[in-house]
RODREN-83907 format. One record per residue (C-alpha): x, y, z; residue in three letters; residue number from 1. Coordinates in nm, 4 decimals. Layout:
BEGIN
        u        v        w  aa   i
        X        Y        Z ala NUM
...
END
This chain:
BEGIN
        u        v        w  aa   i
  11.0046  11.6243   7.2184 unk   1
  10.6799  11.8200   7.2401 unk   2
  10.4835  11.7843   7.5633 unk   3
  10.1818  11.6973   7.3497 unk   4
  10.3634  11.3713   7.2768 unk   5
  10.4103  11.2878   7.6456 unk   6
  10.2110  10.9790   7.7478 unk   7
  10.1961  10.7123   8.0143 unk   8
  10.0858  10.3496   8.0097 unk   9
   9.8009  10.2621   8.2459 unk  10
   9.7463   9.9006   8.3528 unk  11
   9.4379   9.7757   8.5350 unk  12
   9.5001   9.4253   8.6706 unk  13
   9.1850   9.2264   8.7528 unk  14
   9.0741   8.8655   8.7680 unk  15
   8.8456   8.9203   8.4702 unk  16
   9.1432   9.0362   8.2616 unk  17
   9.3865   9.3230   8.2222 unk  18
   9.3401   9.6535   8.0432 unk  19
   9.6510   9.8283   7.9110 unk  20
   9.6042  10.1821   7.7794 unk  21
   9.8229  10.4539   7.6305 unk  22
   9.7043  10.7809   7.7874 unk  23
   9.7992  11.1393   7.7051 unk  24
   9.8207  11.4387   7.9398 unk  25
   9.4546  11.5246   7.8760 unk  26
   9.3409  11.1858   8.0050 unk  27
   9.2557  11.0640   7.6557 unk  28
   9.3103  10.6959   7.5799 unk  29
   9.5033  10.6858   7.2533 unk  30
   9.5331  10.3084   7.2247 unk  31
   9.3984  10.0162   7.4229 unk  32
   9.4863   9.6472   7.4599 unk  33
   9.3333   9.3640   7.6615 unk  34
   9.5096   9.0635   7.8116 unk  35
   9.4099   8.7510   7.9984 unk  36
   9.4860   8.6992   8.3649 unk  37
   9.6113   8.3459   8.4283 unk  38
   9.4622   8.2274   8.7548 unk  39
   9.6127   7.9755   8.9945 unk  40
   9.9736   8.0355   8.8878 unk  41
  10.2764   8.2085   9.0420 unk  42
  10.2849   8.5870   9.0214 unk  43
  10.4947   8.6292   8.7076 unk  44
  10.3031   8.3583   8.5219 unk  45
   9.9745   8.5201   8.6291 unk  46
  10.0694   8.8532   8.4717 unk  47
  10.2704   8.7198   8.1766 unk  48
   9.9975   8.8062   7.9180 unk  49
   9.9792   9.1542   8.0724 unk  50
  10.3554   9.1941   8.0359 unk  51
  10.3323   9.1052   7.6672 unk  52
  10.0544   9.3635   7.6258 unk  53
  10.2656   9.6287   7.8010 unk  54
  10.5569   9.5524   7.5698 unk  55
  10.3309   9.5743   7.2645 unk  56
  10.2038   9.9114   7.3895 unk  57
  10.5559  10.0430   7.4496 unk  58
  10.6509   9.9422   7.0948 unk  59
  10.3395  10.1166   6.9623 unk  60
  10.4293  10.4331   7.1551 unk  61
  10.7898  10.4266   7.0312 unk  62
  10.6778  10.3824   6.6705 unk  63
  10.4378  10.6755   6.7083 unk  64
  10.7045  10.9087   6.8442 unk  65
  10.5550  10.9299   7.1948 unk  66
  10.7627  10.9795   7.5076 unk  67
  10.6453  10.7352   7.7776 unk  68
  10.6699  10.8911   8.1231 unk  69
  10.6067  10.5702   8.3146 unk  70
  10.3641  10.2950   8.4051 unk  71
  10.0590  10.3301   8.6289 unk  72
   9.9278  10.0062   8.7809 unk  73
   9.6061   9.9534   8.9752 unk  74
   9.4934   9.6398   9.1579 unk  75
   9.1706   9.5352   9.3355 unk  76
   9.2983   9.5047   9.6911 unk  77
   9.5210   9.6722   9.9477 unk  78
   9.8817   9.7905   9.9269 unk  79
  10.1992   9.7873  10.1297 unk  80
  10.2783  10.1500  10.0548 unk  81
  10.6205  10.1475  10.2183 unk  82
  10.7448   9.8592  10.0031 unk  83
  10.5462   9.9582   9.6924 unk  84
  10.3756   9.6248   9.6418 unk  85
  10.0299   9.4671   9.6674 unk  86
   9.9494   9.3527  10.0199 unk  87
   9.6236   9.1616   9.9773 unk  88
   9.4518   9.1040   9.6425 unk  89
   9.1710   8.8525   9.7105 unk  90
   9.0970   8.7805   9.3445 unk  91
   9.4665   8.7526   9.2476 unk  92
   9.6322   8.5975   9.5555 unk  93
   9.9588   8.5207   9.3773 unk  94
  10.0250   8.8970   9.3756 unk  95
  10.0055   8.9203   9.7540 unk  96
  10.3380   9.0648   9.8760 unk  97
  10.4883   9.0358   9.5263 unk  98
  10.7404   9.3199   9.4599 unk  99
  10.5434   9.4400   9.1597 unk 100
  10.6860   9.7915   9.1310 unk 101
  11.0470   9.6774   9.1648 unk 102
  10.9888   9.4026   8.9103 unk 103
  10.8318   9.6344   8.6505 unk 104
  11.0828   9.9154   8.7019 unk 105
  11.3715   9.6742   8.6519 unk 106
  11.2094   9.5193   8.3451 unk 107
  11.1152   9.8433   8.1645 unk 108
  11.3501  10.1052   8.3168 unk 109
  11.0524  10.3340   8.3752 unk 110
  10.8938  10.4886   8.6857 unk 111
  10.6015  10.2806   8.8166 unk 112
  10.3104  10.4040   9.0293 unk 113
  10.0897  10.1529   9.2120 unk 114
   9.7331  10.2238   9.3299 unk 115
   9.4283  10.0485   9.4658 unk 116
   9.1732  10.0529   9.1833 unk 117
   8.9160  10.2673   9.3681 unk 118
   9.1849  10.5254   9.4547 unk 119
   9.2992  10.5339   9.0933 unk 120
   8.9386  10.5839   8.9809 unk 121
   8.8996  10.8832   9.2111 unk 122
   9.2274  11.0356   9.0915 unk 123
   9.1033  10.9984   8.7348 unk 124
   8.7687  11.1617   8.8144 unk 125
   8.9402  11.4392   9.0111 unk 126
   9.1810  11.5265   8.7298 unk 127
   8.9732  11.4584   8.4195 unk 128
   8.6134  11.3762   8.5171 unk 129
   8.3293  11.4673   8.7512 unk 130
   8.5585  11.5941   9.0275 unk 131
   8.7544  11.8585   8.8359 unk 132
   8.8164  12.1669   9.0467 unk 133
   8.6839  12.0136   9.3692 unk 134
   8.9152  12.0359   9.6721 unk 135
   8.7368  11.7864   9.8952 unk 136
   8.6035  11.4953   9.6936 unk 137
   8.4480  11.1647   9.8016 unk 138
   8.4033  10.8666   9.5678 unk 139
   8.1893  10.5567   9.6275 unk 140
   8.1810  10.2747   9.3749 unk 141
   7.9512   9.9726   9.3472 unk 142
   8.0944   9.6714   9.1668 unk 143
   8.1571   9.3158   9.2861 unk 144
   8.2634   9.4860   9.6098 unk 145
   8.1986   9.8349   9.7430 unk 146
   8.4869  10.0810   9.7358 unk 147
   8.5451  10.4272   9.8811 unk 148
   8.8127  10.6919   9.8363 unk 149
   8.8684  11.0521   9.9448 unk 150
   9.0795  11.3300   9.7941 unk 151
   9.1613  11.6461   9.9902 unk 152
   9.3482  11.9259   9.8114 unk 153
   9.4518  11.6864   9.5368 unk 154
   9.5931  11.4202   9.7703 unk 155
   9.4476  11.0828   9.8643 unk 156
   9.3370  11.0716  10.2277 unk 157
   9.4392  10.7417  10.3875 unk 158
   9.4178  10.8091  10.7617 unk 159
   9.0768  10.6472  10.8209 unk 160
   9.1731  10.3076  10.6794 unk 161
   8.8538  10.1300  10.7887 unk 162
   8.6480  10.3686  10.5742 unk 163
   8.8524  10.3781  10.2521 unk 164
   8.9643  10.1196  10.0000 unk 165
   8.7545   9.8066   9.9551 unk 166
   8.5023   9.8462  10.2356 unk 167
   8.3078   9.5197  10.1970 unk 168
   8.2632   9.4692  10.5716 unk 169
   8.1713   9.8160  10.6914 unk 170
   7.8639   9.7710  10.9134 unk 171
   7.5535   9.9474  10.7792 unk 172
   7.2545   9.7560  10.9292 unk 173
   7.2822   9.5450  11.2441 unk 174
   6.9863   9.3298  11.1384 unk 175
   7.0850   9.2930  10.7730 unk 176
   7.1758   8.9766  10.5778 unk 177
   7.4505   8.7504  10.7123 unk 178
   7.7912   8.8214  10.5607 unk 179
   8.0728   8.5781  10.4830 unk 180
   8.2654   8.7358  10.7706 unk 181
   8.0008   8.6084  11.0151 unk 182
   7.8417   8.9439  11.0968 unk 183
   7.5087   9.0809  10.9771 unk 184
   7.4528   9.3924  10.7686 unk 185
   7.7946   9.4542  10.6104 unk 186
   7.7709   9.6991  10.3227 unk 187
   7.8588   9.4367  10.0608 unk 188
   7.5497   9.2310  10.1583 unk 189
   7.3256   9.5312  10.0921 unk 190
   7.4451   9.7288   9.7893 unk 191
   7.6940   9.5245   9.5794 unk 192
   7.6215   9.3450   9.2514 unk 193
   7.5970   9.0178   9.4447 unk 194
   7.3466   9.1759   9.6846 unk 195
   7.1311   9.2878   9.3915 unk 196
   7.1375   8.9396   9.2407 unk 197
   7.0380   8.7824   9.5735 unk 198
   6.7441   9.0231   9.6048 unk 199
   6.6200   8.9061   9.2662 unk 200
   6.6673   8.5405   9.3633 unk 201
   6.4672   8.5896   9.6843 unk 202
   6.1845   8.7525   9.4891 unk 203
   6.1790   8.4603   9.2448 unk 204
   6.1637   8.2102   9.5328 unk 205
   5.8678   8.4016   9.6751 unk 206
   5.6938   8.3607   9.3401 unk 207
   5.6737   8.7305   9.2626 unk 208
   5.5791   8.8110   8.9054 unk 209
   5.8670   8.9647   8.7126 unk 210
   5.9780   8.9973   8.3528 unk 211
   6.3257   8.8978   8.4715 unk 212
   6.2100   8.5348   8.4922 unk 213
   6.1920   8.4785   8.1186 unk 214
   6.5200   8.6521   8.0493 unk 215
   6.7024   8.4442   8.3100 unk 216
   6.5376   8.1252   8.1809 unk 217
   6.6748   8.2183   7.8378 unk 218
   7.0197   8.1913   8.0004 unk 219
   7.0916   8.5605   8.0031 unk 220
   7.3449   8.6509   8.2691 unk 221
   7.2276   8.8718   8.5511 unk 222
   7.3821   9.2170   8.5106 unk 223
   7.3134   9.5781   8.6066 unk 224
   7.2208   9.6441   8.2439 unk 225
   6.9599   9.3665   8.2423 unk 226
   6.8106   9.4939   8.5686 unk 227
   6.8091   9.8522   8.4431 unk 228
   6.6308   9.7574   8.1200 unk 229
   6.3503   9.5834   8.3080 unk 230
   6.3231   9.8616   8.5648 unk 231
   6.2788  10.1144   8.2846 unk 232
   5.9947   9.8968   8.1525 unk 233
   5.8285   9.9163   8.4932 unk 234
   5.9073   9.5693   8.6281 unk 235
   5.8097   9.5718   8.9957 unk 236
   6.0888   9.3432   9.1198 unk 237
   6.3583   9.5399   8.9372 unk 238
   6.2239   9.8658   9.0782 unk 239
   6.2092   9.7083   9.4253 unk 240
   6.5766   9.6083   9.4016 unk 241
   6.6795   9.9592   9.2977 unk 242
   6.4747  10.1074   9.5802 unk 243
   6.6336   9.8781   9.8391 unk 244
   6.9887   9.9344   9.7166 unk 245
   6.9280  10.3079   9.6932 unk 246
   6.7955  10.3161  10.0499 unk 247
   7.0955  10.1375  10.2001 unk 248
   7.3430  10.3309   9.9868 unk 249
   7.1757  10.6465  10.1126 unk 250
   7.2323  10.5314  10.4722 unk 251
   7.5999  10.4579  10.4021 unk 252
   7.6416  10.7827  10.2106 unk 253
   7.4978  10.9868  10.4969 unk 254
   7.7528  10.8306  10.7314 unk 255
   8.0388  10.9095  10.4930 unk 256
   7.9308  11.2682  10.4442 unk 257
   7.9021  11.3262  10.8188 unk 258
   8.2480  11.1750  10.8656 unk 259
   8.4400  11.3460  10.5850 unk 260
   8.2266  11.6514  10.4934 unk 261
   8.3160  11.6454  10.1218 unk 262
   8.2192  11.9235   9.8851 unk 263
   8.1105  11.6717   9.6222 unk 264
   8.0203  11.3034   9.6171 unk 265
   8.0794  11.0930   9.3053 unk 266
   7.8931  10.7632   9.2698 unk 267
   8.0356  10.5141   9.0206 unk 268
   8.0701  10.1477   8.9310 unk 269
   7.8849   9.8959   8.7166 unk 270
   7.5734   9.8982   8.9353 unk 271
   7.5340  10.2743   8.8954 unk 272
   7.6309  10.3208   8.5320 unk 273
   7.3180  10.1666   8.3789 unk 274
   7.0713  10.4411   8.4773 unk 275
   7.0002  10.7108   8.7347 unk 276
   6.7537  10.5176   8.9545 unk 277
   6.9944  10.4493   9.2425 unk 278
   7.1501  10.7946   9.2133 unk 279
   6.8062  10.9562   9.2409 unk 280
   6.7210  10.7437   9.5464 unk 281
   7.0414  10.8571   9.7195 unk 282
   6.9772  11.2233   9.6372 unk 283
   6.6247  11.1980   9.7752 unk 284
   6.7427  11.0355  10.1000 unk 285
   7.0097  11.3002  10.1527 unk 286
   6.7636  11.5850  10.1053 unk 287
   6.4550  11.4460  10.2819 unk 288
   6.5599  11.1811  10.5343 unk 289
   6.8951  11.2976  10.6673 unk 290
   6.9128  11.4877  10.9961 unk 291
   7.2482  11.6320  10.8913 unk 292
   7.2442  11.9827  10.7457 unk 293
   7.5735  11.9013  10.5722 unk 294
   7.4115  11.6227  10.3688 unk 295
   7.1574  11.8552  10.2097 unk 296
   7.4361  12.0781  10.0756 unk 297
   7.6429  11.8079   9.9041 unk 298
   7.6605  11.7928   9.5265 unk 299
   7.5953  11.4255   9.4308 unk 300
   7.7008  11.3408   9.0748 unk 301
   7.7615  11.0287   8.8643 unk 302
   8.1133  10.9277   8.7625 unk 303
   8.2040  11.0602   8.4201 unk 304
   8.4898  10.8319   8.3126 unk 305
   8.2951  10.5067   8.3529 unk 306
   8.4957  10.1853   8.3418 unk 307
   8.8060  10.3774   8.2262 unk 308
   8.8373  10.5750   8.5511 unk 309
   9.0845  10.3406   8.7209 unk 310
   9.3190  10.2910   8.4266 unk 311
   9.3216  10.6645   8.3506 unk 312
   9.3678  10.7586   8.7152 unk 313
   9.6590  10.5195   8.7562 unk 314
   9.8806  10.7518   8.5485 unk 315
   9.7748  11.0915   8.6849 unk 316
  10.0972  11.1453   8.8822 unk 317
  10.3058  11.0630   8.5763 unk 318
  10.1562  11.3164   8.3367 unk 319
END
């Protein structure tokens, strides 16, 4: 069998649904399927639609003459690395402590690799995206929660556990908004999608004039894309939100760079993919407001693989 035909199946499990992708050794997605995630059920029932999608993908690969090297799985939570299973997945609690790798390996007789989604995204960017050729690479992502990951010489760095993974409660501002954990100024209250939405809501309660009002009254859902569109049209509230998020992300980024001294910083996630406003704010803070000489030397770039980074990165070690 030609190595060109070697592939792996990447699976991104999330509360919003599952993505199953057939990926070749160049990081190209050859075929893609989506599946529902059944909430509030036992583990196997929760992932049953995903299992059917995996089986459909394996049949597709077999019919196309591909050799499947294994399955790569990523989840939005933390892992028990010794037992190869999810440890804590807040949005999919039935997977907590479920022997996912053992279950899938027994079912499909294939090697299975399990990753936290933000780690998988960095592996994807390091191998196929914005981090190619970089030995010391830091990745920060802004989605429903904030995530961080670090690669050194091609390997994930996991020693500083409080700074990597899903870092929702890393303290950034002692006088910031109150967090669900009871403290003030956790990073998730300042730069996540929820934080951006709350900034808009506070502006609306203050009666500030914004073009967002009509769009929200028309029952459009708040999204980074909606905010980006209005910011590009010059809406003052949208620009204010981007400025605030960019400022706090710059503060957090400075701390990360001082701690890890990466050669390159990749910023990704839904909140950053809509335009370059936040990215430009962070670059400006690093070059003009940071007292660290290291910060001014860092190459800050946007993620290149977009929403596919995690599913592609989940199979890197298999290809």
